[in-house]
C-alpha positions as CSV (number, residue, x, y, z in Angstrom):
1,M,152.2,44.6,98.4
2,N,152.5,43.3,101.9
3,D,153.1,39.6,101.9
4,K,154.7,39.3,105.3
5,I,153.5,36.7,107.8
6,V,153.9,37.9,111.3
7,N,153.2,35.7,114.2
8,A,154.1,37.9,117.1
9,D,154.8,41.5,118.0
10,G,158.3,42.7,117.3
11,F,160.5,44.2,114.6
12,S,161.4,42.6,111.3
13,G,162.9,43.6,107.9
14,E,166.2,45.2,107.0
15,Y,167.6,48.7,107.1
16,D,171.0,50.2,106.7
17,L,172.5,53.3,108.5
18,Q,174.6,55.3,106.1
19,N,176.4,58.6,105.7
20,P,176.7,59.8,109.3
21,Q,176.9,63.6,109.3
22,W,177.5,65.9,112.3
23,Q,175.2,68.9,112.5
24,G,174.8,71.7,114.9
25,G,178.3,72.4,116.4
26,W,179.0,71.6,120.0
27,F,175.4,70.8,120.9
28,G,174.7,69.1,117.6
29,K,173.9,65.6,116.7
30,T,174.8,62.9,114.2
31,I,172.3,62.5,111.4
32,W,172.0,59.2,109.7
33,D,170.5,58.2,106.3
34,V,168.3,55.2,107.0
35,Q,167.6,53.1,104.0
36,S,164.9,50.4,104.4
37,N,165.1,47.3,102.1
38,I,162.2,47.6,99.6
39,K,161.9,43.9,99.3
40,D,162.0,43.3,103.1
41,P,161.1,46.7,104.6
42,F,161.8,47.6,108.2
43,T,158.5,47.0,110.1
44,V,157.2,46.7,113.6
45,C,154.2,44.6,114.6
46,I,152.2,45.8,117.6
47,D,149.0,44.1,118.7
48,G,148.9,42.2,115.4
49,I,149.1,45.4,113.3
50,I,152.1,45.9,111.0
51,Y,153.6,49.3,110.7
52,R,156.3,50.4,108.2
53,I,158.7,53.3,108.1
54,D,159.4,55.2,104.9
55,Y,162.0,53.6,102.6
56,H,164.4,56.5,103.1
57,I,164.5,58.8,106.1
58,K,167.0,60.8,108.2
59,S,167.3,60.0,111.9
60,D,169.5,61.1,114.8
61,L,168.6,57.8,116.6
62,G,166.8,59.7,119.4
63,S,167.4,63.4,120.3
64,V,169.1,62.5,123.5
65,P,171.2,65.4,124.9
66,R,174.9,64.5,125.0
67,I,175.2,65.2,128.7
68,L,172.5,62.5,129.5
69,Q,174.3,60.0,127.2
70,E,177.6,60.6,129.0
71,F,176.3,60.6,132.6
72,C,173.4,58.2,132.4
73,P,174.2,55.8,129.6
74,M,172.2,53.0,131.2
75,W,169.1,55.1,130.6
76,F,169.9,57.2,127.6
77,D,172.3,55.3,125.3
78,R,170.9,55.8,121.8
79,A,172.6,52.7,120.5
80,R,170.5,50.4,122.8
81,Y,167.2,51.1,121.0
82,P,167.9,52.2,117.4
83,K,164.8,50.5,115.9
84,S,162.5,52.4,118.3
85,F,164.2,55.7,117.6
86,I,164.2,55.2,113.9
87,A,160.4,54.5,113.9
88,H,159.7,57.4,116.2
89,D,161.9,59.8,114.1
90,N,160.0,58.7,111.0
91,I,156.7,59.6,112.6
92,Y,157.9,62.9,113.8
93,K,159.2,63.9,110.4
94,T,156.1,62.7,108.4
95,G,153.3,63.1,110.9
96,G,152.3,59.4,110.6
97,I,153.3,55.9,109.6
98,W,152.4,53.3,107.0
99,V,149.9,50.6,108.2
100,A,149.5,47.2,106.5
101,I,146.1,46.8,104.9
102,W,144.9,44.0,102.7
103,G,147.1,44.2,99.6
104,G,149.3,47.1,100.5
105,W,150.0,50.0,102.8
106,E,148.0,53.0,103.9
107,F,149.4,56.1,105.5
108,Q,147.9,56.9,108.9
109,T,148.5,60.3,110.5
110,L,149.2,60.4,114.2
111,T,149.2,63.1,116.9
112,R,152.3,63.8,118.8
113,K,151.0,62.0,121.8
114,E,150.2,58.9,119.7
115,A,153.8,59.1,118.2
116,D,155.3,59.2,121.7
117,E,153.1,56.3,122.9
118,F,154.2,54.4,119.8
119,L,157.8,55.0,120.9
120,F,157.0,53.6,124.3
121,R,155.6,50.4,122.9
122,C,158.5,50.0,120.5
123,L,161.0,50.5,123.4
124,L,159.3,47.6,125.3
125,L,159.5,45.4,122.2
126,E,163.2,46.2,121.8
127,G,164.0,45.1,125.3
128,A,163.7,48.3,127.4
129,S,162.5,47.9,131.0
130,K,159.2,49.6,131.8
131,A,161.1,52.1,134.0
132,N,163.6,52.9,131.2
133,A,160.8,53.1,128.5
134,R,158.9,55.5,130.8
135,T,161.9,57.7,131.4
136,I,162.5,58.0,127.7
137,Y,158.8,58.6,127.0
138,F,158.6,61.4,129.6
139,G,161.8,62.9,128.2
140,V,160.3,62.9,124.7
141,R,157.0,64.3,126.0
142,A,159.0,67.1,127.8
143,G,161.3,68.0,124.9
144,G,159.8,66.7,121.7
145,W,157.4,69.6,121.2
146,A,160.1,71.7,119.4
147,S,160.7,69.0,116.8
148,W,157.0,68.3,116.3
149,D,156.3,72.1,116.0
150,A,159.1,72.5,113.5
151,K,157.6,69.8,111.3
152,K,154.2,71.4,111.5
153,Q,155.6,74.8,110.6
154,K,157.5,73.4,107.7
155,K,154.2,71.8,106.4
156,E,152.4,75.1,106.7
157,R,155.0,76.9,104.7
158,K,154.6,74.6,101.7
């Protein structure tokens, strides 16, 4: 049951990053287990609507290529916007997000474009400038199709 009282847009709740594991060799990435607190779940409020990620997901905190992190950290540092990247990774992995409804949560499916627009809104809430949020948004729009298609293909095989 959702008994949170939210007065303004933003993030709330608790989560832990656990068990970092390196995957993929030289061009790989660190994958984290993200555990949301069941009693105080990790949520984001946008335009008065409360969204919740799954209680346990895996996240790479944004699929930012290492070269961009090294040479343009002011734009692409994954550690600057972890909440936004966790929420976005959750949507990419599940195809949607939980939305607060009277008395509980309802899963809402999203398109890839809606997921990327959600990331843009989250980045602004987490303190990114509009220019930085746009740069990340366009990067995800350009490169996120592979992850989105992989999720879709995995669903079709089941």
